[in-house]
C-alpha positions in Angstrom: 14.6 11.9 14.6 17.2 12.9 17.1 20.1 12.6 14.6 18.1 14.8 12.2 17.7 17.5 14.9 21.4 17.5 15.6 22.5 17.8 12.0 24.0 21.0 10.5 21.3 23.0 8.8 23.4 23.9 5.8 23.7 20.2 5.0 20.3 19.1 6.4 18.5 21.6 4.2 19.7 19.6 1.2 17.8 16.5 2.2 14.3 15.9 1.1 11.8 16.4 4.0 9.5 13.9 2.4 12.4 11.4 2.3 13.1 12.0 6.0 9.5 11.6 7.1 9.1 8.5 5.0 12.1 6.8 6.5 11.1 7.7 10.0 7.4 6.7 9.7 7.6 3.8 7.3 11.0 2.3 7.2 11.7 2.4 10.9 8.8 0.0 11.8 9.8 -2.3 8.9 13.4 -2.3 10.1 12.3 -3.1 13.6 10.2 -6.0 12.3 13.3 -7.3 10.3 15.5 -7.1 13.4 12.8 -8.9 15.5 12.6 -11.7 12.9 16.4 -11.9 12.9 16.5 -12.4 16.7 13.7 -15.0 16.6 15.5 -16.8 13.8 18.7 -16.9 15.9 16.7 -18.4 18.9 15.1 -21.0 16.6 18.5 -21.9 15.1 19.8 -22.7 18.6 16.8 -24.9 19.3 17.4 -26.7 16.0 21.1 -27.2 16.8 20.2 -28.9 20.1 17.8 -31.3 18.4 20.3 -32.1 15.7 23.0 -33.0 18.3 20.6 -35.4 20.0 19.6 -36.8 16.7 23.2 -37.4 15.8 23.6 -39.3 19.1 20.7 -41.6 18.2 21.9 -42.4 14.7 24.4 -40.4 12.7 23.4 -42.3 9.5 19.8 -41.3 9.8 20.9 -37.7 10.6 23.0 -37.7 7.4 19.9 -38.7 5.4 17.8 -36.0 7.1 20.6 -33.4 6.5 20.5 -34.3 2.8 16.8 -33.6 2.7 17.5 -30.4 4.6 20.0 -29.2 2.0 17.5 -30.1 -0.7 14.9 -27.9 1.1 17.3 -25.0 1.3 18.1 -25.2 -2.4 14.3 -25.4 -3.2 13.6 -22.3 -1.1 16.6 -20.3 -2.2 15.1 -18.7 -5.3 12.1 -17.5 -3.3 14.5 -15.9 -0.7 16.2 -13.9 -3.5 12.8 -12.9 -4.7 11.9 -11.7 -1.2 15.0 -9.5 -1.1 14.2 -8.0 -4.5 10.6 -7.3 -3.5 11.7 -5.8 -0.2 13.9 -3.3 -2.1 11.1 -2.4 -4.5 8.7 -2.0 -1.6 11.1 0.5 0.1 11.3 2.6 -3.1 7.5 2.4 -3.7 6.8 3.5 -0.1 9.2 6.4 -0.5 7.7 7.6 -3.7 4.1 7.3 -2.4 4.8 9.1 0.9 6.9 11.9 -0.7 4.2 12.5 -3.4 1.4 12.6 -0.8 3.3 15.0 1.4 4.0 17.3 -1.5 0.4 17.4 -2.6 -0.9 17.9 1.0 1.5 20.9 1.4 0.1 22.3 -1.9 -3.5 21.5 -1.3 -4.7 25.1 -1.5 -3.0 25.6 -4.9 -4.4 22.2 -6.1 -8.0 23.2 -5.2 -7.6 26.7 -6.5 -6.5 25.4 -9.9 -9.0 22.5 -9.9 -6.2 20.0 -10.1 -7.4 17.6 -7.4 -8.0 14.9 -10.1 -4.5 15.1 -11.3 -3.1 14.7 -7.8 -5.5 11.9 -7.0 -4.5 10.0 -10.2 -0.8 10.3 -9.4 -1.2 9.1 -5.8 -3.5 6.3 -7.0 -0.9 5.1 -9.5 1.8 4.9 -6.8 -0.6 3.2 -4.4 -1.6 0.6 -7.0 2.1 -0.2 -7.5 2.6 -0.6 -3.8 -0.4 -2.8 -3.6 0.9 -5.0 -6.4 4.3 -5.4 -4.7 2.6 -6.3 -1.4 0.5 -8.9 -3.3 3.6 -10.4 -4.9 5.4 -10.5 -1.6 2.5 -12.3 0.1 2.2 -14.7 -2.8 6.0 -15.4 -2.6 5.7 -16.0 1.1 2.9 -18.4 0.7 4.8 -20.4 -1.9 7.6 -20.8 0.6 5.1 -21.8 3.3 3.7 -24.5 1.0 7.2 -25.8 0.4 8.2 -25.9 4.0 5.0 -27.6 4.9 5.1 -30.2 2.2 8.8 -31.0 2.1 9.1 -32.2 5.7 6.4 -34.9 4.9 8.6 -36.1 2.1 11.6 -36.0 4.4 9.9 -38.2 7.0 8.7 -40.6 4.3 12.2 -40.8 2.8 13.9 -41.4 6.2 11.5 -44.3 7.0 11.9 -45.9 3.6 15.6 -45.6 3.4 16.4 -46.5 7.0 14.1 -49.6 7.1 14.6 -51.0 3.6 18.2 -50.2 2.8 20.0 -49.8 6.1 17.9 -52.3 8.2 17.8 -50.0 11.2 15.6 -51.3 14.0 12.1 -49.9 14.0 12.3 -48.7 17.6 15.4 -46.6 16.8 13.6 -45.2 13.7 10.6 -44.3 15.9 12.7 -42.4 18.4 14.5 -40.6 15.6 11.3 -39.7 13.9 10.1 -38.2 17.2 13.0 -35.8 17.0 12.3 -35.1 13.3 8.7 -34.3 14.3 10.0 -31.8 16.8 12.6 -30.4 14.3 10.3 -30.0 11.2 8.0 -27.2 12.7 11.1 -25.3 13.8 12.6 -25.6 10.3 9.3 -24.3 8.9 9.4 -21.4 11.5 13.0 -20.6 10.7 12.2 -20.4 6.9 9.2 -18.2 7.6 11.3 -15.8 9.8 14.0 -15.7 7.2 11.4 -14.7 4.5 10.2 -11.9 6.8 13.7 -10.8 7.3 14.6 -10.9 3.6 11.5 -8.9 2.7 12.0 -6.2 5.3 15.8 -6.1 5.8 16.3 -3.5 3.0 14.6 -1.1 5.4 17.5 -1.5 7.9 19.9 -0.2 5.2 17.6 2.7 4.5 17.3 3.7 8.2 21.1 3.1 8.8 21.8 5.3 5.7 19.7 8.2 7.2 21.4 7.9 10.5 24.9 7.8 8.9 24.0 10.7 6.7 22.8 12.9 9.5 25.5 11.8 11.9 28.1 12.8 9.2 26.4 16.2 9.1 26.5 16.6 12.9 26.6 20.3 13.8 29.6 21.5 15.9 27.9 23.5 18.6 31.1 24.3 20.6 29.6 23.9 24.1 33.0 24.7 25.6 33.1 28.1 23.9 32.4 31.5 25.3 28.9 32.0 26.6 27.2 34.9 24.9 25.5 37.4 27.2 25.1 40.7 25.5 26.4 43.0 22.7 28.7 45.7 24.0 29.5 47.4 20.8 28.5 45.9 17.5 28.1 42.9 15.2 30.5 43.0 12.3 30.4 41.0 9.1 33.7 41.3 7.3 34.0 40.4 3.6 31.5 37.5 4.0 30.9 35.2 1.1 28.8 32.1 0.8 28.1 29.7 -2.1 25.5 26.9 -2.1 26.8 23.5 -3.1 24.5 23.2 -6.1 24.8 26.9 -7.2 26.8 28.3 -10.1 27.7 31.5 -8.3 27.9 32.9 -4.8 24.6 33.8 -2.9 26.5 36.6 -1.1 29.9 37.9 -2.1 32.3 40.1 -0.2 29.7 41.6 2.1 30.9 43.9 5.0 28.3 45.3 7.4 28.5 46.9 10.8 25.4 46.6 13.0 25.8 48.9 16.1 24.2 48.1 19.4 20.7 49.5 20.0 20.2 50.5 16.3 17.8 49.2 13.7 19.4 48.0 10.5 17.4 46.9 7.4 18.8 44.6 4.7 16.9 45.4 1.6 17.1 43.7 -1.8 15.2 41.8 -4.5 14.4 38.1 -4.4 17.6 36.1 -4.4 19.8 39.0 -3.3 21.1 37.0 -0.3 19.1 38.4 2.6 18.0 35.1 4.0 21.5 33.7 3.5 23.0 36.5 5.5 20.4 35.9 8.3 21.4 32.2 8.3 25.0 33.2 8.6 24.2 35.6 11.5 22.4 32.8 13.3 25.3 30.4 12.7 23.2 28.1 10.7 25.6 28.5 7.8 29.3 29.1 8.0 30.7 31.6 5.5 33.1 30.3 2.9 35.1 33.6 3.1 35.2 36.4 5.7 33.9 36.1 9.3 31.2 37.3 11.7 32.4 38.9 15.0 30.6 40.2 18.0 32.5 42.8 19.9 35.6 41.6 18.1 35.2 37.9 19.0 34.5 35.6 16.1 31.1 33.9 16.2 32.8 30.5 16.0 34.4 31.0 19.4 31.0 31.4 21.2 28.8 28.6 22.4 26.4 28.9 19.5 23.4 27.7 21.5 23.9 30.6 24.0 24.0 33.0 21.0 20.9 31.6 19.3 18.9 31.7 22.6 19.4 35.5 22.7 18.0 36.0 19.2 14.3 36.6 18.3 13.5 35.6 14.8 10.3 36.0 12.8 10.7 33.8 9.7 9.1 34.4 6.3 6.8 31.4 6.8 4.9 31.4 10.1 5.3 28.2 12.0 2.5 27.2 14.4 2.7 23.9 16.1 -0.3 21.7 16.6 -0.9 22.8 20.1 -2.7 25.6 22.0 -1.6 29.3 21.7 -0.2 29.1 25.2 1.8 26.0 24.4 3.1 27.6 21.2 4.3 30.7 23.1 5.9 28.7 25.9 7.7 26.3 23.5 10.7 28.5 23.2 10.6 29.7 26.8 9.0 27.1 29.1 9.7 29.3 32.1 7.6 32.2 30.9 4.9 33.3 33.4 1.3 34.1 32.6 2.3 37.8 32.8 5.0 37.3 30.2 2.5 35.6 27.9 0.0 38.4 28.4 2.7 41.0 27.6 3.8 39.2 24.5 0.2 39.0 23.2 -0.4 42.7 24.0 2.7 43.7 22.0 1.7 41.5 19.2 
């Protein structure tokens, strides 16, 4: 969330909000679960290594037999591990599609109800939900197959060790019993390790998704120039000189060769039809977008030489779409100015 907040708006606006919300609310917990399973698997592996060393000290021949059975177990479980990875990737995509679709429909709920299209929306979401349910069912089935194998195979392992060591290698029964004691301690940890690996394989694709979002927004980090000149007030005018800007996916410029002088203490209106570039010019004035050509200057100093945060803090903006946070009216008004007094709030409400 923090990397998203710090990203440059001109690049951040190209990302799907549904995708961002999905990755923060769904994939982050899955990634955390995968990392937890990875750490637990590492701890279990250390315990296994210690038992294996002691088992080798008791009888290296018996340990070789057990290792052979262990390799057989890994080969038997390997196809299910690949299946877990594949199901994990499909689950990520299904989660993304469901959440994105639900967010879009909830944002358009008024339009859906006004056009009696609730049934269409419900059908679309139900279809995505059924697909996610099916993937979850298949993942659980795959995990239980692995659990069956890792519960059954150790029994075969112990039986095989007893038979081979006693009948073919003539190892004393007392030594076999001590070795089997270690095998009894090892077997549950092998089962636990396989279970943790299945959890990791199923959920590890979420790590790549979350890392991808962090890398994408880190790469789009906005350069705020905190060492720049602190903006305090306009002495003369704001000047836009031959400003041009083209969106990355557009065929032509949104604004082209625009020159405007906005004198201090005067009201200036930018008037034009839809798509004329009014909002783009406002974004450029706010420093949210950097012009491809030309420049913006305040009293002769380029906007890029200012600490952009100090510039934005001195600007009052009323966007086209009203934004009201899920909080009280008082909290909404104080959000942008936490130091505002009750008198300041009353004055703002009176003016409004």
